[in-house]
C-alpha positions, 0 to 999 in steps of 0.5 A, a space after each residue: 069872284 068872292 073876296 075873302 078878307 082873311 085874318 090869320 088864326 081867326 074865324 075867317 078860316 071857317 069861310 075858306 073851308 066852307 068855300 072849298 066844300 062848296 067848290 066856289 072860286 074865291 080870292 084871299 086878301 090876307 091880313 096879319 095880326 099884331 104880334 103884341 096885341 093880337 088885334 086885327 090891323 087897322 086896314 080892315 076898317 076900310 072894308 067894314 067899320 068893325 075892323 074885324 075878319 072875316 068879311 067877304 065881298 061878293 058882286 058888291 055885297 059885303 057881309 061880316 060876321 062868320 055865322 052870317 057869312 056861312 049862311 049867305 054863302 050856303 043860301 047864295 052858292 050852295 045850291 041846296 047843299 050843306 043845309 037840311 031841308 026846311 022843317 023838322 028836327 034836322 033843320 031845328 038842330 042846324 039853326 040851333 048849332 049855327 047860333 050856339 057856336 058863337 051865342 053860347 059856346 065861344 064866350 067862356 073860351 074867349 074869356 079863358 084865352 084872355 084871362 090866361 094873359 093875367 097869369 096868377 091875377 086871373 086864377 080866381 076866375 078860372 073855376 067859373 070859366 072852366 066850369 062853363 066850358 065844360 058845361 058846353 063841351 058835355 052838351 056837345 059831347 052828348 049831342 054826338 052820342 048817336 050821330 057823327 055830325 051835329 045834324 043827323 043827315 050828315 055833314 053841314 055848314 053847322 059843322 064848319 061853324 062848330 069845328 072852330 069852337 072845338 079847335 078853340 077849346 082844344 087850345 084851353 086844354 079841355 077837349 081831351 076829356 071828351 072822346 067823341 068831340 076829340 074824334 069828331 074834330 079829328 074827322 073834320 080836320 081830315 076832310 080834303 076841303 079842310 086841308 085845302 083851306 089850310 093850305 090856301 089860308 096859311 099856318 093856323 093855330 089858336 091859343 092864348 
């Protein structure tokens, strides 16, 4: 059975959601962030040298990084589901948004969360950080102009990857300016598999 090393309020929630969508049995090994530093506990170093979550174990195979885990699970256990067929624009969109989520979109959001801890000292950085967040959100808003998911053919693992980005963006207070993204996020959070993942993974919130 797949073991998910699950850290509260983290990207590992994506992995639980994907497994629920796929209907693949899994076991959770739960970890809690340090209440002061918000860092993962040192016990995760015994699982993977980075000491971060998510990490999964599947029949002796250990996979780290949420995007890599999602791709592994879809390829190994998806049976052709939650991923468009190779070739064509849908496949290109899928790959793009799978990588855009962490490659571009999350960096300024994380910076906003970290800089918020500086209080007034971080204020000079806010305009640059928030302009980049808005640049990415406007791009995502435009991508949903003619579709309800990030791949035209329908719900895919790219939506699992992208939803975390929007939840994190919501914690910065920027998401309300983008009605398509707000409606999209509400739809994703209403999916039965998403709700089951929350029930299994425990209380979930993102913030500074």
